[in-house]
C-alpha positions as CSV (number, residue, x, y, z in Angstrom):
1,M,0.0,0.0,0.0
2,P,1.6,3.3,-1.0
3,T,2.2,5.8,1.7
4,T,1.2,9.5,1.6
5,P,4.1,11.9,2.1
6,T,3.9,14.1,5.2
7,D,3.5,17.9,4.8
8,E,7.2,18.2,5.7
9,Q,8.3,15.7,3.0
10,L,6.1,17.4,0.4
11,A,7.3,20.8,1.4
12,F,11.0,19.8,1.0
13,D,10.2,18.2,-2.4
14,L,8.5,21.4,-3.6
15,L,11.2,23.7,-2.2
16,S,13.8,21.7,-4.2
17,R,11.9,22.7,-7.4
18,T,12.6,26.5,-6.9
19,D,15.7,28.4,-5.9
20,Y,14.4,31.5,-4.1
21,G,11.9,32.3,-1.4
22,R,11.2,34.7,1.4
23,V,12.1,34.6,5.1
24,A,9.7,36.3,7.5
25,T,10.7,37.6,10.9
26,S,10.3,40.7,13.0
27,M,12.6,43.6,13.0
28,R,12.2,46.2,15.8
29,A,8.9,44.6,16.6
30,L,7.6,45.0,13.0
31,P,7.0,42.1,10.5
32,F,9.6,41.9,7.9
33,L,10.2,39.8,4.7
34,A,13.6,39.3,2.9
35,A,14.4,37.3,-0.2
36,A,16.9,34.4,0.1
37,R,18.4,31.6,-2.0
38,H,17.7,28.2,-0.4
39,I,18.6,24.6,-0.6
40,V,17.3,21.7,1.4
41,V,19.8,19.4,3.1
42,E,19.0,16.6,5.5
43,G,15.7,18.0,6.6
44,R,16.9,21.5,7.1
45,I,16.6,24.6,5.0
46,L,19.8,26.5,4.3
47,L,19.6,30.1,3.2
48,R,22.1,32.4,1.4
49,M,21.5,36.1,1.9
50,H,23.4,39.4,1.3
51,K,25.2,40.2,4.5
52,G,25.4,43.9,3.6
53,Y,21.7,44.5,4.3
54,G,22.0,43.1,7.9
55,Y,18.7,41.3,7.6
56,H,20.3,38.1,8.8
57,R,20.7,39.7,12.2
58,A,17.0,39.8,12.7
59,C,16.7,36.1,11.8
60,V,19.6,34.5,13.8
61,G,18.4,33.2,17.1
62,S,14.7,33.6,16.3
63,V,11.8,31.6,15.1
64,V,11.3,32.5,11.4
65,A,8.9,31.5,8.6
66,Y,10.3,30.6,5.2
67,G,8.0,30.5,2.2
68,A,8.4,29.7,-1.5
69,D,5.9,29.1,-4.3
70,N,5.5,28.7,-8.1
71,L,2.6,31.1,-8.4
72,D,4.3,33.2,-11.1
73,A,5.8,30.3,-13.0
74,A,5.0,30.5,-16.7
75,D,4.4,26.8,-17.0
76,A,2.8,25.3,-13.9
77,H,1.5,22.2,-15.5
78,E,1.7,20.4,-12.2
79,G,-0.5,23.0,-10.6
80,R,0.2,26.0,-8.3
81,W,1.6,25.5,-4.8
82,T,2.9,27.4,-1.8
83,V,5.1,26.1,1.0
84,Q,5.7,27.6,4.4
85,C,8.1,26.2,7.0
86,V,8.5,27.6,10.5
87,G,11.5,27.0,12.8
88,Y,14.5,28.1,14.6
89,C,17.2,30.0,12.6
90,E,20.9,30.1,13.2
91,R,24.0,31.3,11.3
92,I,26.2,28.6,9.8
93,E,29.3,28.0,7.7
94,P,28.3,25.7,4.9
95,T,30.4,22.8,3.8
96,N,32.0,22.7,0.4
97,A,29.3,20.3,-0.8
98,E,26.6,22.7,0.4
99,L,28.3,25.6,-1.3
100,E,28.2,23.6,-4.6
101,L,24.5,23.0,-4.2
102,F,23.9,26.8,-3.8
103,G,25.8,27.4,-7.0
104,P,27.4,30.8,-7.8
105,G,26.0,33.9,-6.2
106,P,25.5,37.2,-7.9
107,H,28.5,39.5,-8.2
108,F,26.6,42.6,-7.3
109,V,23.6,43.5,-5.2
110,D,22.2,47.0,-5.5
111,G,25.4,48.2,-7.0
112,G,27.7,46.8,-4.3
113,L,29.6,43.6,-4.1
114,F,27.6,40.6,-2.9
115,D,28.8,39.4,0.5
116,P,27.0,36.1,1.4
117,V,25.9,35.0,4.8
118,Y,24.5,31.6,5.4
119,L,21.6,30.5,7.7
120,R,19.9,27.3,8.7
121,I,16.3,26.8,9.6
122,E,15.3,23.7,11.7
123,P,11.7,23.4,10.6
124,Q,9.2,22.6,13.4
125,F,6.3,22.4,11.1
126,S,5.5,22.9,7.4
127,T,2.4,23.6,5.4
128,V,1.7,23.1,1.8
129,H,-1.2,24.6,-0.2
130,S,-1.9,23.6,-3.8
131,V,-4.3,24.3,-6.6
132,P,-4.5,21.5,-9.2
133,A,-3.7,22.3,-12.8
134,G,-6.4,22.6,-15.5
135,R,-8.8,25.0,-16.9
136,D,-11.7,23.5,-15.0
137,V,-10.3,24.6,-11.7
138,L,-11.3,28.0,-10.6
139,L,-10.3,29.8,-7.4
140,Q,-13.4,31.3,-5.8
141,R,-13.6,34.1,-3.3
142,T,-16.0,33.4,-0.5
143,R,-17.7,36.2,1.3
């Protein structure tokens, strides 16, 4: 009998299909979102961000949410999906193998040299939402 994947397993599978997402935390008691490059390694989400912004400081040592989706994909023949994982975030030094998985970073960010910083999220829970592909599926707003 086939087993149904858990939300966490499905979330990791979907995250591996896209390279970028958004990390959400609070900064000076206000909600905050920042873009990040991600990879999934051994049940953890590793992030690469630009250190020059200082956004990583708001994430390290906090519980954060990380989300990614394919909502703007030109060809979403498998349907549309969103993933959110919530967990504790810490700064790390990636291994050479992890650096290879990230691939090359940009040379410049906002006119300055890209200076990477790496974070790891230990997911405590994950959620996945999906809309099947096909013209017969319509999203309806309920009132």
